[in-house]
Backbone as CSV, one residue per row, in Angstrom:
resi,resn,N_x,N_y,N_z,CA_x,CA_y,CA_z,C_x,C_y,C_z
1,MET,-28.584,40.827,-80.013,-27.377,41.869,-80.164,-26.304,42.134,-80.173
2,SER,-25.462,42.638,-80.639,-23.809,42.459,-80.756,-23.439,43.011,-80.090
3,ILE,-22.866,42.981,-79.326,-21.653,43.204,-78.327,-21.586,45.079,-77.968
4,TYR,-21.301,45.463,-79.542,-21.207,46.747,-80.185,-22.738,47.610,-79.488
5,LEU,-23.549,47.340,-80.520,-24.985,47.699,-79.680,-25.247,47.452,-78.013
6,GLN,-24.619,46.496,-77.655,-24.953,46.179,-76.405,-24.608,47.153,-75.291
7,LEU,-22.837,47.852,-76.020,-22.131,48.475,-75.166,-22.436,49.518,-75.168
8,PHE,-23.009,50.315,-76.364,-23.451,51.642,-76.261,-24.397,51.803,-75.920
9,LEU,-25.513,50.845,-75.460,-27.033,51.028,-75.372,-26.855,51.308,-73.854
10,ASN,-26.180,50.351,-73.181,-25.566,50.179,-71.815,-24.955,51.537,-71.252
11,PHE,-24.365,51.804,-72.080,-23.340,52.923,-71.263,-23.844,54.238,-71.945
12,LEU,-24.866,54.342,-72.948,-25.909,55.855,-72.567,-27.079,55.859,-71.805
13,LYS,-27.297,54.840,-71.498,-28.341,54.944,-70.050,-27.500,54.893,-68.591
14,ILE,-26.305,54.546,-68.631,-25.532,55.156,-67.761,-25.587,56.758,-67.553
15,GLY,-24.921,57.117,-68.966,-24.755,58.688,-68.842,-26.015,59.355,-69.087
16,ALA,-26.933,58.868,-69.301,-28.297,59.499,-69.105,-28.679,60.093,-67.860
17,VAL,-28.521,59.019,-66.865,-29.282,59.076,-65.811,-27.918,58.636,-64.471
18,SER,-27.088,59.042,-64.752,-26.105,59.021,-63.478,-25.994,60.499,-63.303
19,PHE,-25.491,61.165,-62.497,-25.703,62.824,-61.675,-24.386,62.419,-60.748
20,GLY,-23.772,63.439,-60.493,-22.990,63.479,-59.628,-21.164,62.930,-60.182
21,GLY,-20.813,63.412,-61.812,-19.651,63.518,-62.041,-19.351,61.929,-62.180
22,GLY,-17.989,61.602,-62.841,-17.440,60.155,-62.688,-17.768,59.224,-61.385
23,TYR,-17.607,60.217,-60.102,-17.346,59.291,-59.181,-19.095,58.506,-58.870
24,GLY,-20.097,59.418,-59.416,-21.561,59.186,-59.480,-21.846,57.947,-60.544
25,MET,-21.144,58.010,-61.413,-21.387,57.239,-61.913,-21.152,55.504,-62.087
26,ILE,-20.119,55.717,-60.906,-19.587,54.089,-60.662,-20.641,52.898,-60.242
27,PRO,-21.246,53.203,-59.045,-22.579,52.387,-58.908,-22.993,51.673,-60.116
28,MET,-23.593,52.786,-61.143,-24.032,52.061,-62.349,-23.204,51.223,-62.962
29,VAL,-21.715,51.463,-63.749,-21.100,51.028,-64.216,-20.613,49.706,-63.292
30,LYS,-20.834,49.472,-61.949,-20.236,48.313,-61.635,-21.852,47.295,-61.972
31,GLU,-22.728,47.592,-61.523,-23.678,46.867,-61.617,-23.714,46.683,-63.292
32,THR,-24.267,47.136,-64.178,-23.814,46.871,-65.531,-23.029,46.098,-66.188
33,VAL,-21.647,46.236,-65.559,-20.519,45.171,-66.096,-20.980,43.957,-64.773
34,LEU,-20.999,43.905,-63.745,-21.131,42.638,-63.346,-22.454,41.764,-63.448
35,GLU,-23.578,42.343,-64.210,-24.702,41.946,-64.748,-24.903,41.140,-66.001
36,ASN,-23.955,41.974,-66.979,-23.461,41.094,-68.098,-22.371,40.210,-67.972
37,GLY,-21.771,40.332,-66.624,-20.535,39.693,-66.829,-19.276,40.012,-67.993
38,TRP,-19.130,40.692,-67.755,-17.678,41.828,-68.807,-16.355,41.064,-67.715
39,LEU,-16.647,41.950,-66.125,-15.611,41.713,-65.463,-15.864,41.306,-64.223
40,LEU,-14.975,40.722,-63.363,-15.296,40.230,-61.983,-15.288,41.035,-60.988
41,GLU,-15.518,40.881,-59.948,-15.743,42.162,-59.029,-14.248,42.679,-58.367
42,GLU,-13.246,41.812,-58.341,-12.105,41.882,-57.976,-11.395,42.974,-59.322
43,GLN,-11.758,42.271,-60.816,-11.374,43.343,-61.901,-12.124,44.106,-61.921
44,PHE,-13.133,44.526,-61.671,-13.960,46.166,-61.391,-12.906,46.780,-60.375
45,ALA,-12.170,46.203,-59.305,-11.759,47.306,-58.631,-10.473,47.528,-58.795
46,ASP,-10.204,46.611,-59.634,-8.536,47.012,-60.513,-8.430,47.995,-61.331
47,LEU,-10.141,48.079,-62.161,-10.281,48.983,-62.943,-10.435,50.356,-62.714
48,ILE,-10.916,50.625,-61.421,-11.323,52.041,-61.020,-10.040,52.573,-60.614
49,GLY,-8.858,51.895,-60.295,-7.603,52.177,-59.982,-6.777,52.525,-61.145
50,VAL,-7.077,51.944,-61.894,-6.497,51.952,-63.504,-6.890,53.825,-64.179
51,ALA,-8.623,53.406,-64.186,-8.908,54.668,-64.404,-8.549,55.826,-63.606
52,GLU,-8.546,55.630,-62.448,-8.308,56.981,-61.461,-7.050,57.537,-62.104
53,SER,-5.740,56.565,-62.135,-4.664,56.786,-62.426,-4.075,57.276,-63.750
54,THR,-5.127,57.227,-64.897,-4.649,57.486,-66.309,-5.521,58.974,-66.466
55,PRO,-4.986,59.982,-67.423,-5.303,61.408,-67.813,-6.814,60.735,-68.420
56,GLY,-7.705,62.185,-67.808,-9.269,61.851,-68.446,-10.244,61.669,-67.785
57,PRO,-11.373,62.013,-67.581,-12.402,61.570,-66.505,-12.155,60.143,-66.094
58,ILE,-12.629,60.186,-65.023,-12.489,58.424,-64.315,-13.703,57.869,-65.314
59,ALA,-14.842,58.397,-65.611,-16.138,57.533,-66.259,-15.929,57.358,-67.674
60,ILE,-15.271,57.814,-68.449,-14.759,57.660,-69.614,-13.902,57.016,-69.763
61,ASN,-12.614,57.045,-68.933,-11.405,56.033,-68.945,-12.236,54.334,-68.721
62,MET,-13.320,54.348,-67.937,-13.904,53.366,-67.432,-14.694,52.759,-68.545
63,ALA,-15.631,53.274,-69.624,-16.039,53.450,-70.543,-15.096,52.519,-71.428
64,THR,-14.601,53.400,-71.875,-13.573,52.903,-73.002,-12.653,51.611,-72.450
65,TYR,-12.138,51.385,-71.793,-11.521,50.039,-71.043,-12.371,49.068,-71.131
66,ILE,-13.627,49.219,-70.312,-14.839,48.411,-70.428,-15.010,47.777,-72.152
67,GLY,-15.306,48.647,-72.979,-15.560,48.606,-74.504,-13.977,48.008,-74.926
68,SER,-13.191,48.478,-74.608,-11.823,47.456,-75.067,-12.059,46.146,-75.020
69,HIS,-12.120,46.013,-73.551,-12.034,44.664,-73.118,-12.784,43.426,-73.704
70,GLU,-14.287,44.007,-74.541,-14.982,43.087,-74.440,-15.696,43.338,-76.214
71,GLY,-14.742,44.602,-77.049,-15.038,44.828,-78.166,-14.103,45.278,-78.794
72,GLY,-12.961,45.359,-78.616,-11.380,45.571,-78.723,-11.679,47.372,-79.348
73,PHE,-11.155,47.823,-80.473,-11.402,49.182,-80.470,-12.362,49.588,-80.922
74,PHE,-13.164,48.986,-81.816,-14.423,49.695,-81.857,-15.706,49.256,-80.739
75,GLY,-15.476,48.419,-79.897,-16.042,48.684,-78.489,-15.803,49.673,-77.493
76,ALA,-14.330,49.762,-77.839,-14.356,51.167,-76.850,-15.132,52.557,-77.713
77,VAL,-14.992,52.373,-78.790,-15.274,53.886,-78.934,-16.968,53.911,-78.935
78,CYS,-17.842,52.712,-78.854,-18.892,52.175,-79.165,-19.845,53.154,-77.233
79,SER,-18.462,52.123,-76.256,-18.855,52.476,-75.143,-18.862,54.244,-74.677
80,THR,-17.713,54.420,-75.404,-16.979,55.945,-75.175,-17.863,57.238,-75.403
81,VAL,-18.864,56.948,-76.963,-19.289,57.514,-77.310,-20.593,57.612,-76.858
82,GLY,-21.202,56.545,-76.044,-22.465,56.322,-75.409,-22.450,56.897,-74.219
83,VAL,-21.514,56.636,-73.392,-21.663,57.623,-71.658,-21.432,59.203,-71.945
84,VAL,-20.519,59.868,-73.266,-20.623,61.105,-73.187,-21.484,61.580,-73.861
85,LEU,-22.420,60.992,-74.724,-23.539,61.644,-76.128,-24.882,62.538,-75.008
86,PRO,-25.453,61.586,-74.107,-26.506,62.224,-73.277,-26.183,63.435,-72.558
87,ALA,-24.788,63.638,-72.207,-24.178,64.699,-71.122,-23.966,65.865,-72.558
88,LEU,-23.567,65.493,-73.468,-23.361,66.609,-74.680,-24.513,67.051,-75.653
89,ILE,-25.439,66.102,-75.610,-27.100,66.620,-76.020,-27.297,67.464,-74.878
90,ILE,-27.660,67.058,-73.979,-28.228,68.014,-72.847,-27.655,69.061,-72.356
91,MET,-26.145,69.143,-72.544,-25.658,70.953,-72.446,-25.612,71.936,-73.889
92,LEU,-25.651,70.895,-74.452,-26.084,71.964,-75.930,-27.239,72.525,-76.198
93,ILE,-28.210,71.526,-75.373,-30.019,72.595,-75.363,-29.715,73.004,-74.447
94,ILE,-29.333,72.565,-73.074,-29.478,73.762,-71.916,-28.910,74.862,-72.174
95,SER,-27.632,75.548,-73.006,-26.959,76.591,-73.118,-27.452,77.437,-74.377
96,ALA,-28.353,76.755,-75.048,-29.048,77.058,-76.109,-30.282,77.961,-76.453
97,VAL,-31.178,77.097,-75.025,-32.624,77.688,-74.674,-32.548,78.567,-73.361
98,ILE,-31.354,77.861,-72.252,-32.055,78.470,-70.920,-30.733,78.612,-70.514
99,ARG,-30.983,80.160,-69.667,-29.562,81.076,-69.491,-29.514,81.483,-67.772
100,ASN,-28.837,80.794,-67.247,-29.085,81.175,-65.998,-29.390,80.029,-65.570
101,LEU,-28.928,78.760,-65.963,-30.104,77.713,-65.443,-29.923,77.789,-63.992
102,PHE,-28.716,77.446,-63.240,-28.477,77.025,-61.795,-29.166,78.601,-61.083
103,LYS,-29.722,79.167,-61.395,-30.036,80.412,-60.670,-31.308,80.290,-60.424
104,LEU,-32.559,79.218,-61.233,-33.563,79.164,-61.088,-33.950,78.468,-59.706
105,SER,-35.408,78.529,-59.390,-35.601,78.192,-57.753,-35.522,76.388,-57.861
106,PRO,-36.262,75.723,-59.163,-36.932,74.694,-59.461,-35.553,73.710,-59.420
107,VAL,-34.533,74.110,-60.098,-33.223,73.374,-60.534,-32.495,73.194,-58.906
108,LYS,-32.199,74.226,-58.316,-31.545,74.557,-57.220,-32.169,73.073,-56.144
109,ASN,-33.592,73.506,-56.310,-34.046,72.422,-55.458,-34.018,70.936,-55.338
110,ALA,-34.326,70.803,-57.086,-33.612,69.324,-57.068,-32.650,69.073,-57.446
111,MET,-31.222,69.784,-56.886,-29.996,70.335,-56.982,-29.598,69.411,-55.890
112,SER,-30.651,70.327,-54.709,-30.234,69.601,-52.986,-30.633,67.974,-52.910
113,GLY,-31.651,68.004,-53.485,-32.172,66.484,-53.532,-31.476,65.556,-54.303
114,ILE,-30.914,65.867,-55.171,-29.547,64.622,-55.660,-28.252,64.341,-55.353
115,ARG,-27.883,65.840,-54.345,-26.913,65.506,-54.028,-26.384,64.372,-53.000
116,PRO,-27.741,64.447,-51.777,-27.196,63.126,-50.911,-27.613,61.997,-51.161
117,CYS,-28.358,61.673,-52.545,-28.249,60.759,-53.348,-27.189,59.818,-53.972
118,VAL,-26.379,60.904,-54.461,-25.048,60.667,-55.293,-24.211,60.347,-53.559
119,ALA,-24.210,60.749,-52.983,-23.569,60.695,-51.527,-23.816,59.143,-51.279
120,ALA,-24.919,58.709,-50.678,-25.449,57.765,-50.413,-24.751,56.751,-51.455
121,LEU,-25.109,56.623,-52.751,-24.493,55.777,-54.296,-22.903,55.504,-54.052
122,ILE,-22.402,56.723,-53.874,-20.740,56.571,-53.477,-20.063,55.917,-52.592
123,ILE,-20.977,56.010,-51.366,-20.424,55.507,-50.151,-20.557,53.772,-49.927
124,GLY,-22.252,53.308,-50.663,-22.655,52.156,-50.702,-21.404,51.236,-51.460
125,THR,-21.193,51.953,-52.905,-20.252,51.406,-53.723,-18.902,51.051,-52.855
126,ALA,-18.375,52.141,-52.023,-16.883,51.883,-51.606,-17.282,50.708,-50.533
127,LEU,-18.051,50.755,-49.324,-18.249,49.951,-48.271,-18.713,48.104,-48.874
128,THR,-19.130,47.881,-50.496,-19.241,46.660,-50.694,-17.740,46.223,-51.370
129,MET,-17.142,47.141,-52.161,-15.963,47.512,-52.387,-14.611,47.111,-50.996
130,ALA,-14.847,47.398,-50.232,-14.097,47.485,-48.878,-14.489,45.852,-49.046
131,VAL,-15.460,45.676,-48.577,-15.989,44.198,-47.796,-14.962,43.355,-49.168
132,SER,-15.406,43.692,-50.381,-14.736,42.646,-51.583,-13.158,42.520,-51.293
133,GLN,-12.598,43.840,-51.169,-11.541,43.601,-51.096,-10.257,42.980,-49.817
134,PHE,-11.177,43.713,-48.899,-10.344,43.151,-47.593,-10.871,41.591,-46.911
135,PHE,-12.308,41.154,-47.607,-12.437,39.780,-46.605,-12.710,39.153,-48.074
136,SER,-12.368,39.186,-49.051,-12.309,38.633,-50.503,-14.516,37.980,-50.564
137,LEU,-15.310,38.723,-49.845,-16.596,38.420,-50.408,-17.108,39.640,-50.764
138,SER,-18.533,38.849,-51.574,-18.680,39.882,-52.565,-20.158,41.414,-52.134
139,THR,-20.411,40.759,-50.787,-21.392,41.701,-50.345,-21.207,41.563,-48.691
140,VAL,-22.140,42.713,-48.276,-21.799,43.269,-46.712,-22.327,42.246,-46.149
141,ASN,-23.543,41.210,-46.148,-24.355,39.798,-45.549,-23.226,38.565,-45.598
142,ALA,-22.929,38.761,-46.831,-21.954,37.541,-46.932,-20.878,37.695,-45.823
143,PHE,-20.192,38.915,-45.371,-19.420,38.949,-44.608,-20.107,38.659,-43.277
144,ILE,-21.420,39.189,-42.895,-21.569,38.849,-41.730,-22.215,37.172,-41.450
145,THR,-22.076,37.058,-42.486,-22.609,35.454,-42.761,-21.616,34.455,-42.409
146,LYS,-20.538,34.620,-42.793,-19.168,33.981,-42.692,-18.348,34.122,-41.210
147,LEU,-19.000,35.557,-40.965,-18.159,35.601,-39.523,-19.161,35.367,-38.540
148,LYS,-20.400,34.434,-38.591,-21.042,34.225,-37.574,-20.746,32.635,-37.503
149,ALA,-20.290,32.214,-38.517,-20.104,31.000,-38.813,-19.640,30.285,-37.211
150,PRO,-19.409,29.251,-36.709,-18.245,29.128,-35.662,-17.350,28.899,-36.017
151,GLU,-16.706,28.037,-36.921,-15.702,27.723,-37.473,-14.837,28.874,-37.672
152,ASN,-15.373,30.129,-37.854,-14.446,31.261,-38.434,-14.547,32.535,-37.336
153,GLY,-13.080,32.446,-37.627,-13.196,33.810,-36.589,-12.889,35.410,-37.671
154,LEU,-12.185,36.181,-36.893,-11.943,37.360,-37.759,-10.552,37.078,-38.497
155,PHE,-9.985,37.049,-37.740,-8.844,36.639,-38.953,-8.532,35.549,-39.504
156,ASP,-9.818,34.687,-39.973,-9.487,33.336,-40.774,-10.549,33.751,-42.040
157,ILE,-10.824,35.363,-41.954,-11.577,35.817,-43.308,-10.690,37.003,-43.820
158,ILE,-10.045,37.604,-42.866,-9.766,38.621,-43.377,-8.591,38.387,-44.441
159,ASP,-8.326,39.745,-45.026,-7.035,39.856,-45.798,-5.772,40.758,-44.811
160,ILE,-5.221,40.226,-43.893,-4.173,41.282,-42.997,-3.039,42.090,-44.007
161,ARG,-3.270,42.291,-45.367,-1.601,42.389,-45.620,-2.939,43.546,-46.358
162,LYS,-3.405,43.344,-47.077,-4.636,44.485,-47.558,-5.041,45.779,-46.772
163,ILE,-5.567,44.812,-45.299,-5.498,45.907,-44.017,-4.462,47.453,-43.741
164,ILE,-3.195,46.184,-43.849,-2.084,47.288,-43.477,-1.288,48.142,-45.132
165,ILE,-1.866,47.381,-46.040,-1.694,48.748,-47.257,-2.251,49.427,-46.947
166,PHE,-3.813,49.737,-46.836,-4.808,50.358,-46.715,-4.627,51.586,-45.358
167,VAL,-4.206,50.891,-44.271,-3.632,51.843,-43.077,-2.633,52.606,-43.662
168,ILE,-1.482,52.223,-44.085,-0.217,52.757,-44.576,-0.800,54.093,-45.388
169,VAL,-1.259,53.528,-46.345,-1.933,54.674,-47.346,-2.089,55.645,-46.660
170,ILE,-3.443,55.423,-45.733,-4.056,56.272,-44.997,-3.461,57.399,-44.321
171,GLY,-2.352,56.578,-43.388,-1.391,57.324,-42.956,-0.215,58.556,-43.396
172,ILE,-0.081,57.828,-44.893,0.683,59.158,-45.672,-0.458,60.171,-46.045
173,ALA,-1.351,59.939,-46.358,-2.286,60.868,-47.019,-2.489,61.952,-45.724
174,THR,-2.775,61.647,-44.652,-3.121,62.220,-43.630,-1.524,63.236,-42.775
175,GLY,-0.157,62.214,-43.188,0.697,62.933,-42.550,1.028,64.302,-43.393
176,TYR,0.866,63.447,-44.840,1.208,64.856,-45.696,0.345,65.925,-45.827
177,LYS,-0.708,65.617,-45.530,-1.950,67.041,-45.510,-1.142,67.742,-44.328
178,LYS,-1.091,67.409,-43.041,-0.671,68.065,-41.578,0.898,68.735,-42.009
179,LEU,1.544,68.058,-42.796,3.131,68.724,-43.468,3.402,69.680,-43.979
180,ARG,2.473,69.438,-45.373,2.177,70.149,-46.255,1.386,71.484,-46.535
181,LYS,0.297,71.093,-45.605,-0.628,72.113,-45.568,-1.506,71.759,-47.042
182,LYS,-1.578,70.802,-47.826,-2.489,70.381,-48.971,-2.540,68.790,-49.146
183,LYS,-3.391,68.378,-50.029,-3.822,67.132,-49.801,-2.630,66.548,-50.930
184,ILE,-2.303,65.438,-50.938,-1.241,64.560,-51.827,-2.167,64.251,-53.015
185,SER,-1.263,63.884,-54.385,-1.911,63.830,-55.316,-2.686,62.074,-55.062
186,PRO,-3.291,61.927,-55.697,-4.489,60.655,-55.917,-3.488,59.716,-56.469
187,ILE,-2.582,60.331,-57.837,-2.081,59.540,-58.603,-0.524,58.848,-57.671
188,LEU,0.222,59.736,-57.031,1.218,59.457,-56.401,0.803,58.330,-55.240
189,LEU,-0.700,58.555,-54.437,-1.102,57.511,-53.502,-1.355,56.014,-54.325
190,ILE,-1.809,56.342,-55.583,-1.914,54.887,-56.453,-0.463,54.063,-57.047
191,VAL,0.293,54.991,-57.283,2.010,54.346,-57.305,2.641,53.690,-55.964
192,ILE,2.375,54.404,-55.035,2.727,53.392,-53.925,2.070,52.763,-53.467
193,SER,0.949,52.733,-53.345,0.062,51.403,-53.424,0.341,50.294,-54.044
194,ALA,0.561,50.516,-55.269,0.709,49.812,-56.413,2.412,49.292,-55.509
195,CYS,3.242,49.802,-55.681,4.932,49.104,-54.775,4.380,48.626,-53.634
196,LEU,3.344,49.322,-52.654,3.427,48.396,-51.694,2.823,46.590,-51.842
197,GLY,1.959,47.175,-52.638,1.087,45.543,-53.433,2.041,44.810,-54.040
198,MET,3.191,44.809,-54.422,4.247,44.425,-55.145,5.232,43.649,-53.880
199,LEU,5.518,44.601,-52.628,6.324,43.949,-51.894,5.654,43.077,-51.152
200,ALA,4.160,43.229,-50.547,3.295,42.571,-49.776,2.854,41.593,-50.497
201,PHE,2.462,41.121,-52.188,2.024,39.942,-52.741,2.942,39.229,-53.477
202,GLY,3.906,40.050,-53.388,5.302,39.371,-54.223,6.079,38.839,-53.612
203,VAL,6.696,39.531,-52.449,7.960,39.230,-52.046,7.250,38.000,-50.485
204,LEU,6.141,38.245,-49.857,5.528,37.840,-49.072,4.378,37.086,-49.160
205,GLY,4.069,36.864,-50.403,2.929,36.672,-51.159,2.863,34.473,-51.466
């Protein structure tokens, strides 16, 4: 199977069965990318930051980048079309056939069941990424196993610089919200994090 067809089919599947918007797609995109060996765990975490900080929906940005990474321009086209196509077709059918869709009782009930699932998927991905970034381990189980080893203490496996950056960014976001009574721009937080990263890993690394 050519890489172009592989990209198209994989992102077509992601677009067809993912719910909850771009963030709801992240777990499936991560699973697909790691299974196919397109990116490493750390590279995928970097990709989320890039996709969030650039214009456009995060899912489309991720699909475009991964497609470009694996197949150049035509790879980007295939993956982007694949992730967008299912939603486009479904919404065209719904808008043409069914009016007031979300007022229907079965649809309301289905959405009530889907939303907690989407939240669980996003939280699970966030926890896995946190372990990967802060402790340089791929899974929570790997962290527990390594921590139980008698020769390892917590500070032997933790990356304290990343923890400090995380705490600083959380503090800035919380302080800004309290002072200005509104949320700080995610893009500004990403820029601040990038500057802190250059300072911590460039000057101190």
